[in-house]
DOSE-905389 format. One record per residue: x, y, z of N, C-alpha, C in turn. Coordinates in Angstrom, 2 decimals, always signed. Last residue first. Layout:
BEGIN
@n.east X	n.north Y	n.up Z	ca.east X	ca.north Y	ca.up Z	c.east X	c.north Y	c.up Z
...
This chain:
BEGIN
@n.east -1.30	n.north +60.08	n.up -9.51	ca.east -0.03	ca.north +60.55	ca.up -8.93	c.east +0.37	c.north +59.75	c.up -7.70
@n.east -2.47	n.north +57.72	n.up -11.88	ca.east -2.68	ca.north +58.44	ca.up -10.63	c.east -1.35	c.north +58.87	c.up -10.05
@n.east -1.43	n.north +58.30	n.up -15.30	ca.east -1.66	ca.north +57.46	ca.up -14.13	c.east -1.89	c.north +58.33	c.up -12.91
@n.east -1.15	n.north +58.18	n.up -18.75	ca.east -1.66	ca.north +58.95	ca.up -17.61	c.east -1.93	c.north +57.98	c.up -16.47
@n.east +1.76	n.north +57.37	n.up -20.59	ca.east +0.53	ca.north +56.90	ca.up -19.99	c.east +0.13	c.north +57.83	c.up -18.84
@n.east +2.99	n.north +59.39	n.up -23.16	ca.east +3.19	ca.north +58.93	ca.up -21.80	c.east +1.83	c.north +58.52	c.up -21.24
@n.east +4.17	n.north +59.39	n.up -26.59	ca.east +3.20	ca.north +59.53	ca.up -25.50	c.east +3.63	c.north +58.91	c.up -24.20
@n.east +4.71	n.north +60.89	n.up -29.67	ca.east +5.35	ca.north +60.22	ca.up -28.53	c.east +4.44	c.north +60.45	c.up -27.35
@n.east +3.94	n.north +60.60	n.up -33.11	ca.east +3.57	ca.north +61.03	ca.up -31.77	c.east +4.34	c.north +60.22	c.up -30.74
@n.east +3.99	n.north +61.84	n.up -36.41	ca.east +4.52	ca.north +60.93	ca.up -35.41	c.east +4.13	c.north +61.49	c.up -34.05
@n.east +2.30	n.north +61.94	n.up -39.55	ca.east +2.59	ca.north +62.49	ca.up -38.22	c.east +3.23	c.north +61.41	c.up -37.38
@n.east +1.37	n.north +62.93	n.up -42.88	ca.east +1.96	ca.north +62.01	ca.up -41.91	c.east +2.17	c.north +62.73	c.up -40.59
@n.east +0.34	n.north +64.88	n.up -44.36	ca.east -0.10	ca.north +63.54	ca.up -44.71	c.east +0.43	c.north +62.51	c.up -43.74
@n.east -0.78	n.north +68.22	n.up -43.60	ca.east +0.14	ca.north +67.09	ca.up -43.47	c.east -0.49	c.north +65.79	c.up -43.94
@n.east -1.23	n.north +71.08	n.up -45.43	ca.east -1.97	ca.north +69.94	ca.up -44.88	c.east -1.02	c.north +68.74	c.up -44.81
@n.east +0.88	n.north +72.94	n.up -46.20	ca.east -0.22	ca.north +73.29	ca.up -45.31	c.east -0.92	c.north +72.10	c.up -44.67
@n.east +2.92	n.north +72.88	n.up -48.09	ca.east +3.29	ca.north +72.70	ca.up -46.69	c.east +2.13	c.north +72.91	c.up -45.72
@n.east +1.17	n.north +69.98	n.up -49.12	ca.east +2.35	ca.north +70.53	ca.up -48.42	c.east +2.55	c.north +71.96	c.up -48.90
@n.east -1.69	n.north +68.80	n.up -48.94	ca.east -1.16	ca.north +69.93	ca.up -49.70	c.east +0.00	c.north +70.54	c.up -48.92
@n.east -3.14	n.north +65.57	n.up -49.42	ca.east -2.37	ca.north +66.49	ca.up -48.60	c.east -1.78	c.north +67.59	c.up -49.48
@n.east -6.26	n.north +65.37	n.up -51.29	ca.east -4.84	ca.north +65.05	ca.up -51.10	c.east -4.17	c.north +66.05	c.up -50.16
@n.east -9.28	n.north +64.19	n.up -50.28	ca.east -8.60	ca.north +65.46	ca.up -50.52	c.east -7.12	c.north +65.20	c.up -50.28
@n.east -11.75	n.north +61.86	n.up -51.41	ca.east -10.43	ca.north +62.13	ca.up -50.82	c.east -9.88	c.north +63.49	c.up -51.24
@n.east -15.13	n.north +62.40	n.up -50.73	ca.east -14.13	ca.north +62.36	ca.up -51.79	c.east -12.77	c.north +62.68	c.up -51.16
@n.east -17.34	n.north +62.69	n.up -49.10	ca.east -16.44	ca.north +61.56	ca.up -48.87	c.east -15.45	c.north +61.34	c.up -50.01
@n.east -18.55	n.north +65.07	n.up -49.28	ca.east -19.09	ca.north +64.02	ca.up -50.15	c.east -18.25	c.north +62.74	c.up -50.07
@n.east -17.02	n.north +66.73	n.up -47.71	ca.east -18.34	ca.north +66.36	ca.up -47.20	c.east -19.02	c.north +65.28	c.up -48.05
@n.east -13.70	n.north +65.25	n.up -48.24	ca.east -14.66	ca.north +66.36	ca.up -48.20	c.east -16.02	c.north +65.86	c.up -47.74
@n.east -11.10	n.north +63.90	n.up -46.25	ca.east -12.21	ca.north +63.65	ca.up -47.16	c.east -13.16	c.north +64.84	c.up -47.07
@n.east -7.68	n.north +63.04	n.up -45.63	ca.east -8.79	ca.north +64.00	ca.up -45.55	c.east -9.83	c.north +63.67	c.up -46.61
@n.east -5.41	n.north +61.26	n.up -43.58	ca.east -6.18	ca.north +61.33	ca.up -44.82	c.east -7.37	c.north +62.25	c.up -44.61
@n.east -2.25	n.north +60.46	n.up -42.37	ca.east -3.42	ca.north +61.32	ca.up -42.20	c.east -4.10	c.north +61.49	c.up -43.55
@n.east -0.53	n.north +57.93	n.up -40.67	ca.east -0.82	ca.north +58.56	ca.up -41.95	c.east -2.16	c.north +59.26	c.up -41.80
@n.east +1.81	n.north +57.74	n.up -37.93	ca.east +0.46	ca.north +57.82	ca.up -38.49	c.east +0.45	c.north +58.39	c.up -39.89
@n.east +3.28	n.north +56.15	n.up -35.30	ca.east +3.54	ca.north +56.66	ca.up -36.64	c.east +2.22	c.north +56.61	c.up -37.38
@n.east +3.80	n.north +56.50	n.up -31.97	ca.east +2.72	ca.north +56.32	ca.up -32.94	c.east +3.17	c.north +56.96	c.up -34.25
@n.east +4.98	n.north +55.11	n.up -29.03	ca.east +5.36	ca.north +55.84	ca.up -30.24	c.east +4.31	c.north +55.49	c.up -31.29
@n.east +4.60	n.north +55.29	n.up -25.46	ca.east +4.25	ca.north +54.78	ca.up -26.78	c.east +4.82	c.north +55.69	c.up -27.85
@n.east +5.23	n.north +54.19	n.up -22.10	ca.east +5.45	ca.north +55.10	ca.up -23.23	c.east +4.98	c.north +54.44	c.up -24.51
@n.east +4.75	n.north +52.20	n.up -20.25	ca.east +4.53	ca.north +53.59	ca.up -19.84	c.east +4.67	c.north +54.59	c.up -20.97
@n.east +5.44	n.north +49.52	n.up -20.54	ca.east +4.05	ca.north +49.91	ca.up -20.70	c.east +3.73	c.north +51.36	c.up -20.37
@n.east +8.00	n.north +48.58	n.up -20.61	ca.east +7.43	ca.north +48.84	ca.up -19.27	c.east +5.99	c.north +49.34	c.up -19.33
@n.east +8.40	n.north +48.38	n.up -23.36	ca.east +8.37	ca.north +47.16	ca.up -22.56	c.east +7.78	c.north +47.39	c.up -21.17
@n.east +6.19	n.north +50.69	n.up -25.13	ca.east +7.47	ca.north +50.29	ca.up -24.53	c.east +7.29	c.north +49.05	c.up -23.65
@n.east +4.20	n.north +50.12	n.up -27.97	ca.east +4.24	ca.north +50.44	ca.up -26.55	c.east +5.54	c.north +49.90	c.up -25.97
@n.east +3.54	n.north +51.45	n.up -31.11	ca.east +4.41	ca.north +50.54	ca.up -30.36	c.east +4.46	c.north +51.02	c.up -28.91
@n.east +1.20	n.north +51.74	n.up -33.77	ca.east +1.61	ca.north +52.08	ca.up -32.40	c.east +2.50	c.north +51.00	c.up -31.81
@n.east +0.01	n.north +53.38	n.up -36.36	ca.east +0.84	ca.north +52.20	ca.up -36.13	c.east +1.57	c.north +52.48	c.up -34.81
@n.east -3.11	n.north +54.70	n.up -37.49	ca.east -2.03	ca.north +54.66	ca.up -36.51	c.east -1.30	c.north +53.32	c.up -36.54
@n.east -4.63	n.north +56.81	n.up -39.63	ca.east -4.27	ca.north +55.39	ca.up -39.49	c.east -3.00	c.north +55.33	c.up -38.65
@n.east -7.20	n.north +59.11	n.up -39.48	ca.east -5.81	ca.north +58.86	ca.up -39.12	c.east -5.62	c.north +57.36	c.up -38.95
@n.east -9.20	n.north +61.24	n.up -41.36	ca.east -8.98	ca.north +59.87	ca.up -40.93	c.east -7.50	c.north +59.71	c.up -40.63
@n.east -11.40	n.north +63.86	n.up -41.19	ca.east -9.98	ca.north +63.53	ca.up -41.16	c.east -9.89	c.north +62.09	c.up -40.64
@n.east -14.07	n.north +65.16	n.up -43.24	ca.east -13.52	ca.north +64.33	ca.up -42.17	c.east -12.01	c.north +64.18	c.up -42.31
@n.east -15.41	n.north +68.34	n.up -43.85	ca.east -15.46	ca.north +66.91	ca.up -44.15	c.east -14.97	c.north +66.10	c.up -42.97
@n.east -14.29	n.north +71.41	n.up -45.24	ca.east -15.22	ca.north +70.70	ca.up -44.36	c.east -15.26	c.north +69.23	c.up -44.80
@n.east -10.72	n.north +71.68	n.up -45.91	ca.east -12.13	ca.north +71.73	ca.up -46.33	c.east -13.01	c.north +71.06	c.up -45.27
@n.east -8.01	n.north +73.60	n.up -44.74	ca.east -8.83	ca.north +72.40	ca.up -44.54	c.east -10.25	c.north +72.58	c.up -45.05
@n.east -6.45	n.north +75.85	n.up -44.78	ca.east -6.24	ca.north +74.87	ca.up -45.86	c.east -7.20	c.north +73.69	c.up -45.80
@n.east -9.00	n.north +78.03	n.up -43.65	ca.east -7.57	ca.north +77.75	ca.up -43.78	c.east -7.40	c.north +76.74	c.up -44.90
@n.east -12.01	n.north +76.17	n.up -43.74	ca.east -11.29	ca.north +77.37	ca.up -43.33	c.east -9.81	c.north +77.05	c.up -43.31
@n.east -15.16	n.north +74.53	n.up -43.40	ca.east -13.93	ca.north +74.82	ca.up -44.12	c.east -13.30	c.north +76.11	c.up -43.61
@n.east -16.31	n.north +72.85	n.up -40.46	ca.east -16.48	ca.north +73.88	ca.up -41.48	c.east -15.12	c.north +74.12	c.up -42.13
@n.east -15.65	n.north +70.47	n.up -39.14	ca.east -17.03	ca.north +70.94	ca.up -39.15	c.east -17.31	c.north +72.06	c.up -40.15
@n.east -14.25	n.north +67.66	n.up -39.60	ca.east -13.85	ca.north +69.04	ca.up -39.83	c.east -15.17	c.north +69.74	c.up -40.13
@n.east -14.46	n.north +64.95	n.up -37.36	ca.east -15.13	ca.north +65.83	ca.up -38.31	c.east -14.40	c.north +67.16	c.up -38.39
@n.east -12.31	n.north +62.11	n.up -37.31	ca.east -12.82	ca.north +63.34	ca.up -36.68	c.east -13.50	c.north +64.14	c.up -37.77
@n.east -11.37	n.north +58.71	n.up -36.72	ca.east -11.97	ca.north +59.75	ca.up -37.57	c.east -12.40	c.north +60.93	c.up -36.72
@n.east -8.78	n.north +56.25	n.up -36.61	ca.east -9.67	ca.north +57.20	ca.up -35.94	c.east -10.15	c.north +58.24	c.up -36.94
@n.east -7.47	n.north +53.07	n.up -36.23	ca.east -8.01	ca.north +54.03	ca.up -37.20	c.east -8.95	c.north +54.94	c.up -36.43
@n.east -4.55	n.north +51.19	n.up -35.35	ca.east -5.78	ca.north +51.89	ca.up -35.01	c.east -6.18	c.north +52.78	c.up -36.17
@n.east -2.54	n.north +48.50	n.up -34.26	ca.east -3.02	ca.north +49.34	ca.up -35.36	c.east -4.32	c.north +49.98	c.up -34.89
@n.east +0.31	n.north +47.72	n.up -32.21	ca.east -1.12	ca.north +47.88	ca.up -32.41	c.east -1.38	c.north +48.70	c.up -33.66
@n.east +2.63	n.north +45.82	n.up -30.25	ca.east +2.32	ca.north +46.67	ca.up -31.39	c.east +0.83	c.north +46.60	c.up -31.69
@n.east +3.73	n.north +44.00	n.up -28.55	ca.east +3.47	ca.north +45.34	ca.up -28.02	c.east +3.19	c.north +46.32	c.up -29.15
@n.east +3.33	n.north +41.63	n.up -30.16	ca.east +3.45	ca.north +41.57	ca.up -28.72	c.east +3.17	c.north +42.92	c.up -28.05
@n.east +0.88	n.north +42.64	n.up -32.68	ca.east +2.08	ca.north +41.94	ca.up -32.23	c.east +2.16	c.north +42.01	c.up -30.72
@n.east -1.51	n.north +43.89	n.up -33.03	ca.east -0.91	ca.north +43.28	ca.up -34.20	c.east +0.35	c.north +42.48	c.up -33.87
@n.east -4.67	n.north +44.67	n.up -31.63	ca.east -3.29	ca.north +44.27	ca.up -31.39	c.east -2.77	c.north +43.57	c.up -32.64
@n.east -6.65	n.north +47.46	n.up -32.68	ca.east -6.43	ca.north +46.02	ca.up -32.50	c.east -4.95	c.north +45.77	c.up -32.28
@n.east -9.22	n.north +50.02	n.up -32.50	ca.east -7.83	ca.north +49.56	ca.up -32.46	c.east -7.80	c.north +48.04	c.up -32.30
@n.east -11.24	n.north +52.75	n.up -33.74	ca.east -11.07	ca.north +51.37	ca.up -33.30	c.east -9.59	c.north +51.03	c.up -33.29
@n.east -12.57	n.north +56.00	n.up -32.88	ca.east -12.12	ca.north +54.95	ca.up -33.78	c.east -12.04	c.north +53.61	c.up -33.11
@n.east -12.85	n.north +59.55	n.up -32.89	ca.east -13.30	ca.north +58.26	ca.up -32.41	c.east -12.83	c.north +57.20	c.up -33.39
@n.east -12.14	n.north +62.91	n.up -31.81	ca.east -11.98	ca.north +61.79	ca.up -32.74	c.east -12.39	c.north +60.48	c.up -32.06
@n.east -13.87	n.north +66.07	n.up -31.67	ca.east -13.15	ca.north +64.97	ca.up -31.03	c.east -13.06	c.north +63.83	c.up -32.05
@n.east -13.62	n.north +68.34	n.up -34.55	ca.east -14.32	ca.north +67.62	ca.up -33.48	c.east -13.37	c.north +66.68	c.up -32.74
@n.east -12.69	n.north +71.58	n.up -35.52	ca.east -12.29	ca.north +70.16	ca.up -35.48	c.east -12.97	c.north +69.48	c.up -34.30
@n.east -13.49	n.north +74.20	n.up -35.23	ca.east -13.49	ca.north +73.62	ca.up -36.58	c.east -13.32	c.north +72.10	c.up -36.56
@n.east -13.23	n.north +75.42	n.up -32.77	ca.east -14.52	ca.north +74.83	ca.up -33.12	c.east -14.57	c.north +74.15	c.up -34.47
@n.east -10.70	n.north +77.57	n.up -33.91	ca.east -11.50	ca.north +77.12	ca.up -32.76	c.east -12.87	c.north +76.61	c.up -33.23
@n.east -9.05	n.north +76.13	n.up -36.80	ca.east -9.67	ca.north +77.26	ca.up -36.12	c.east -10.46	c.north +76.74	c.up -34.92
@n.east -6.08	n.north +74.09	n.up -36.86	ca.east -7.51	ca.north +74.30	ca.up -37.07	c.east -7.98	c.north +75.53	c.up -36.32
@n.east -3.51	n.north +73.90	n.up -36.02	ca.east -3.73	ca.north +74.10	ca.up -37.45	c.east -5.18	c.north +74.38	c.up -37.79
@n.east -3.30	n.north +73.24	n.up -33.40	ca.east -3.37	ca.north +74.67	ca.up -33.71	c.east -3.54	c.north +74.95	c.up -35.20
@n.east -4.77	n.north +70.78	n.up -31.68	ca.east -4.18	ca.north +71.04	ca.up -32.99	c.east -4.38	c.north +72.50	c.up -33.39
@n.east -5.17	n.north +69.61	n.up -29.25	ca.east -5.04	ca.north +71.06	ca.up -29.27	c.east -4.46	c.north +71.51	c.up -30.60
@n.east -7.57	n.north +66.88	n.up -29.29	ca.east -6.26	ca.north +67.51	ca.up -29.45	c.east -6.35	c.north +69.02	c.up -29.40
@n.east -8.84	n.north +63.69	n.up -28.31	ca.east -9.04	ca.north +65.13	ca.up -28.47	c.east -7.65	c.north +65.75	c.up -28.57
@n.east -10.33	n.north +60.42	n.up -28.78	ca.east -9.24	ca.north +61.37	ca.up -28.61	c.east -9.68	c.north +62.80	c.up -28.80
@n.east -10.87	n.north +56.90	n.up -28.44	ca.east -11.39	ca.north +58.27	ca.up -28.50	c.east -10.23	c.north +59.21	c.up -28.23
@n.east -11.50	n.north +53.59	n.up -29.46	ca.east -10.53	ca.north +54.67	ca.up -29.29	c.east -11.26	c.north +55.99	c.up -29.31
@n.east -12.10	n.north +50.11	n.up -28.72	ca.east -12.54	ca.north +51.45	ca.up -29.15	c.east -11.50	c.north +52.49	c.up -28.74
@n.east -11.54	n.north +47.42	n.up -27.91	ca.east -11.05	ca.north +47.95	ca.up -29.18	c.east -11.59	c.north +49.28	c.up -29.64
@n.east -11.91	n.north +46.19	n.up -25.52	ca.east -12.88	ca.north +45.88	ca.up -26.56	c.east -12.54	c.north +46.53	c.up -27.89
@n.east -10.94	n.north +48.83	n.up -23.45	ca.east -11.05	ca.north +47.39	ca.up -23.62	c.east -12.14	c.north +47.13	c.up -24.65
@n.east -9.84	n.north +51.86	n.up -25.11	ca.east -10.70	ca.north +51.12	ca.up -24.19	c.east -10.66	c.north +49.62	c.up -24.49
@n.east -7.65	n.north +54.39	n.up -25.17	ca.east -7.86	ca.north +53.08	ca.up -25.78	c.east -8.62	c.north +52.23	c.up -24.77
@n.east -7.53	n.north +57.77	n.up -25.71	ca.east -7.99	ca.north +56.74	ca.up -24.77	c.east -8.32	c.north +55.48	c.up -25.55
@n.east -5.36	n.north +60.47	n.up -26.00	ca.east -5.93	ca.north +59.31	ca.up -26.67	c.east -6.32	c.north +58.30	c.up -25.61
@n.east -4.87	n.north +63.88	n.up -26.31	ca.east -5.18	ca.north +62.80	ca.up -25.38	c.east -5.84	c.north +61.69	c.up -26.18
@n.east -2.24	n.north +65.98	n.up -27.58	ca.east -3.50	ca.north +65.25	ca.up -27.72	c.east -3.65	c.north +64.27	c.up -26.56
@n.east -0.47	n.north +68.91	n.up -28.71	ca.east -0.77	ca.north +67.87	ca.up -27.73	c.east -2.13	c.north +67.23	c.up -28.00
@n.east +1.81	n.north +69.59	n.up -31.45	ca.east +0.67	ca.north +69.91	ca.up -30.58	c.east +0.39	c.north +68.71	c.up -29.69
@n.east +4.43	n.north +71.16	n.up -33.38	ca.east +3.88	ca.north +70.03	ca.up -32.62	c.east +2.73	c.north +70.50	c.up -31.73
@n.east +3.51	n.north +73.24	n.up -36.18	ca.east +4.20	ca.north +73.04	ca.up -34.91	c.east +3.62	c.north +71.81	c.up -34.21
@n.east +3.94	n.north +72.89	n.up -39.73	ca.east +3.33	ca.north +73.50	ca.up -38.55	c.east +4.17	c.north +73.26	c.up -37.32
@n.east +5.67	n.north +70.14	n.up -40.65	ca.east +4.61	ca.north +71.03	ca.up -41.11	c.east +3.95	c.north +71.60	c.up -39.85
@n.east +9.01	n.north +69.03	n.up -41.25	ca.east +7.92	ca.north +69.35	ca.up -40.33	c.east +6.95	c.north +70.32	c.up -40.98
@n.east +9.87	n.north +66.77	n.up -43.84	ca.east +9.99	ca.north +68.11	ca.up -43.27	c.east +8.77	c.north +68.38	c.up -42.39
@n.east +9.76	n.north +64.43	n.up -45.21	ca.east +9.89	ca.north +64.33	ca.up -43.75	c.east +10.14	c.north +65.68	c.up -43.09
@n.east +9.15	n.north +64.27	n.up -47.87	ca.east +10.39	ca.north +64.98	ca.up -47.51	c.east +10.73	c.north +64.84	c.up -46.02
@n.east +6.82	n.north +62.65	n.up -47.86	ca.east +7.92	ca.north +62.37	ca.up -48.78	c.east +9.23	c.north +63.05	c.up -48.37
@n.east +5.11	n.north +63.60	n.up -45.79	ca.east +5.47	ca.north +62.18	ca.up -45.89	c.east +6.70	c.north +61.94	c.up -46.75
@n.east +5.63	n.north +66.28	n.up -43.71	ca.east +5.43	ca.north +65.92	ca.up -45.10	c.east +5.95	c.north +64.48	c.up -45.27
@n.east +4.22	n.north +66.04	n.up -40.36	ca.east +5.30	ca.north +66.24	ca.up -41.33	c.east +4.86	c.north +65.82	c.up -42.72
@n.east +3.36	n.north +66.80	n.up -36.93	ca.east +2.97	ca.north +66.55	ca.up -38.33	c.east +4.15	c.north +66.82	c.up -39.27
@n.east +3.67	n.north +65.42	n.up -33.92	ca.east +4.49	ca.north +66.23	ca.up -34.82	c.east +4.10	c.north +65.89	c.up -36.25
@n.east +2.15	n.north +65.37	n.up -30.76	ca.east +2.04	ca.north +65.00	ca.up -32.18	c.east +2.88	c.north +65.97	c.up -33.01
@n.east +2.41	n.north +63.98	n.up -27.70	ca.east +2.82	ca.north +65.15	ca.up -28.45	c.east +2.92	c.north +64.72	c.up -29.91
@n.east -0.10	n.north +62.61	n.up -25.50	ca.east +0.88	ca.north +62.50	ca.up -26.59	c.east +1.21	c.north +63.88	c.up -27.16
@n.east -1.21	n.north +60.81	n.up -22.88	ca.east -0.94	ca.north +62.20	ca.up -23.27	c.east +0.18	c.north +62.13	c.up -24.30
@n.east -3.59	n.north +58.21	n.up -22.75	ca.east -2.22	ca.north +58.62	ca.up -23.04	c.east -2.19	c.north +60.10	c.up -23.39
@n.east -5.46	n.north +55.87	n.up -20.92	ca.east -5.39	ca.north +57.20	ca.up -21.53	c.east -3.94	c.north +57.63	c.up -21.61
@n.east -6.02	n.north +52.37	n.up -21.74	ca.east -5.84	ca.north +53.50	ca.up -20.84	c.east -5.79	c.north +54.80	c.up -21.62
@n.east -4.30	n.north +49.70	n.up -23.34	ca.east -5.52	ca.north +50.22	ca.up -22.71	c.east -5.20	c.north +51.32	c.up -21.71
@n.east -1.85	n.north +48.68	n.up -24.03	ca.east -2.31	ca.north +49.88	ca.up -24.71	c.east -3.52	c.north +50.50	c.up -24.01
@n.east -1.56	n.north +46.45	n.up -22.38	ca.east -0.49	ca.north +47.44	ca.up -22.41	c.east -0.94	c.north +48.74	c.up -23.07
@n.east -3.52	n.north +44.60	n.up -22.77	ca.east -3.78	ca.north +45.63	ca.up -21.77	c.east -2.71	c.north +46.71	c.up -21.77
@n.east -2.15	n.north +43.00	n.up -24.54	ca.east -3.30	ca.north +43.76	ca.up -25.03	c.east -3.63	c.north +44.88	c.up -24.06
@n.east -0.27	n.north +41.86	n.up -22.88	ca.east +0.21	ca.north +42.80	ca.up -23.89	c.east -0.94	c.north +43.59	c.up -24.49
@n.east -2.00	n.north +40.30	n.up -21.26	ca.east -1.16	ca.north +41.32	ca.up -20.66	c.east -0.70	c.north +42.33	c.up -21.70
@n.east -3.13	n.north +38.59	n.up -23.15	ca.east -4.00	ca.north +39.50	ca.up -22.40	c.east -3.17	c.north +40.62	c.up -21.80
@n.east -0.86	n.north +37.21	n.up -23.99	ca.east -1.57	ca.north +38.05	ca.up -24.96	c.east -2.51	c.north +39.02	c.up -24.26
@n.east -0.08	n.north +35.77	n.up -21.64	ca.east +0.75	ca.north +36.86	ca.up -22.17	c.east +0.01	c.north +37.76	c.up -23.14
@n.east -2.83	n.north +35.33	n.up -19.38	ca.east -2.06	ca.north +34.87	ca.up -20.53	c.east -1.25	c.north +36.04	c.up -21.07
@n.east -2.61	n.north +35.81	n.up -15.89	ca.east -3.12	ca.north +36.21	ca.up -17.19	c.east -2.23	c.north +35.65	c.up -18.28
@n.east -3.69	n.north +35.12	n.up -12.60	ca.east -2.73	ca.north +34.87	ca.up -13.66	c.east -3.36	c.north +35.19	c.up -15.01
@n.east -5.75	n.north +35.38	n.up -10.79	ca.east -4.96	ca.north +36.56	ca.up -11.10	c.east -3.97	c.north +36.36	c.up -12.23
@n.east -6.80	n.north +32.75	n.up -10.45	ca.east -7.58	ca.north +33.76	ca.up -11.16	c.east -6.76	c.north +35.00	c.up -11.55
@n.east -4.12	n.north +30.35	n.up -11.13	ca.east -4.98	ca.north +31.10	ca.up -10.23	c.east -5.68	c.north +32.22	c.up -10.98
@n.east -2.53	n.north +28.44	n.up -12.33	ca.east -3.69	ca.north +28.94	ca.up -13.06	c.east -4.65	c.north +29.69	c.up -12.15
@n.east -0.53	n.north +27.65	n.up -10.63	ca.east -0.14	ca.north +28.31	ca.up -11.88	c.east -1.31	c.north +28.88	c.up -12.65
@n.east -1.97	n.north +26.36	n.up -8.66	ca.east -1.29	ca.north +27.62	ca.up -8.34	c.east -0.91	c.north +28.38	c.up -9.60
@n.east -2.82	n.north +24.08	n.up -10.09	ca.east -3.81	ca.north +25.04	ca.up -9.56	c.east -3.16	c.north +26.38	c.up -9.23
@n.east -0.38	n.north +22.80	n.up -10.58	ca.east -1.20	ca.north +23.25	ca.up -11.70	c.east -2.20	c.north +24.30	c.up -11.24
@n.east +0.41	n.north +22.24	n.up -7.95	ca.east +1.26	ca.north +23.08	ca.up -8.81	c.east +0.45	c.north +23.64	c.up -9.97
@n.east -1.72	n.north +20.55	n.up -7.14	ca.east -1.48	ca.north +21.82	ca.up -6.44	c.east -0.63	c.north +22.76	c.up -7.29
@n.east -1.36	n.north +18.37	n.up -8.87	ca.east -2.59	ca.north +19.14	ca.up -8.94	c.east -2.40	c.north +20.50	c.up -8.28
@n.east +1.14	n.north +17.49	n.up -7.88	ca.east +1.01	ca.north +17.95	ca.up -9.26	c.east -0.24	c.north +18.80	c.up -9.45
@n.east +0.39	n.north +16.71	n.up -5.31	ca.east +1.39	ca.north +17.77	ca.up -5.48	c.east +1.30	c.north +18.36	c.up -6.89
@n.east -1.36	n.north +14.62	n.up -5.94	ca.east -1.85	ca.north +15.81	ca.up -5.23	c.east -0.89	c.north +16.98	c.up -5.38
@n.east +0.47	n.north +12.84	n.up -7.14	ca.east -0.66	ca.north +13.36	ca.up -7.92	c.east -1.22	c.north +14.62	c.up -7.26
@n.east +2.14	n.north +12.30	n.up -4.97	ca.east +2.69	ca.north +12.93	ca.up -6.18	c.east +1.57	c.north +13.55	c.up -7.00
@n.east +0.26	n.north +11.05	n.up -3.27	ca.east +0.95	ca.north +12.28	ca.up -2.85	c.east +1.52	c.north +13.02	c.up -4.06
@n.east -0.44	n.north +8.79	n.up -4.81	ca.east -1.47	ca.north +9.77	ca.up -4.46	c.east -0.82	c.north +11.10	c.up -4.06
@n.east +2.01	n.north +7.49	n.up -4.90	ca.east +1.40	ca.north +7.94	ca.up -6.15	c.east +0.35	c.north +9.01	c.up -5.87
@n.east +2.27	n.north +6.88	n.up -2.14	ca.east +3.26	ca.north +7.73	ca.up -2.80	c.east +2.69	c.north +8.30	c.up -4.10
@n.east +0.14	n.north +5.13	n.up -1.82	ca.east +0.15	ca.north +6.37	ca.up -1.06	c.east +1.13	c.north +7.36	c.up -1.69
@n.east +1.03	n.north +3.03	n.up -3.42	ca.east -0.18	ca.north +3.74	ca.up -3.80	c.east -0.27	c.north +5.08	c.up -3.08
@n.east +3.31	n.north +2.13	n.up -2.00	ca.east +3.45	ca.north +2.71	ca.up -3.33	c.east +2.21	c.north +3.49	c.up -3.76
@n.east +2.07	n.north +1.19	n.up +0.43	ca.east +2.91	ca.north +2.37	ca.up +0.45	c.east +3.11	c.north +2.95	c.up -0.95
@n.east +0.80	n.north -1.20	n.up +0.00	ca.east +0.00	ca.north +0.00	ca.up +0.00	c.east +0.85	c.north +1.26	c.up +0.00
């Protein structure tokens, strides 16, 4: 009977190790890396000409919030627009790698003025989050559409077609 008791002890020990490794707080790596983007980020956006990489305008600040389930919302202080001309932005995001993500966001350009026609602005984001989850880099392409949803090409040096952003996660002090 001693061998059976030994087998039972080994089996119980194995069950305990498996149970400890799968406790409710343990998360799969993909869940952890997906959560790396979730939250609100304060970013500094630098618009530039896609082909020459020359800066267009001045850098500005934005807030981006990535919610669980893949939704995105944002607001910016983009000085290229007149007050009230540019709406908040909304979109979707998905994970594409361990700490990389793609997102698409749209905002309304509520009235024409300056170089911008009334319509929408679409931004396609390619985002990388740092290993510690506190910083991000976003390389983006910017697309404009008039009120009839007809594409409006970037017009350097006034309307950017690309932008890069560096961000810091917002957290409680």
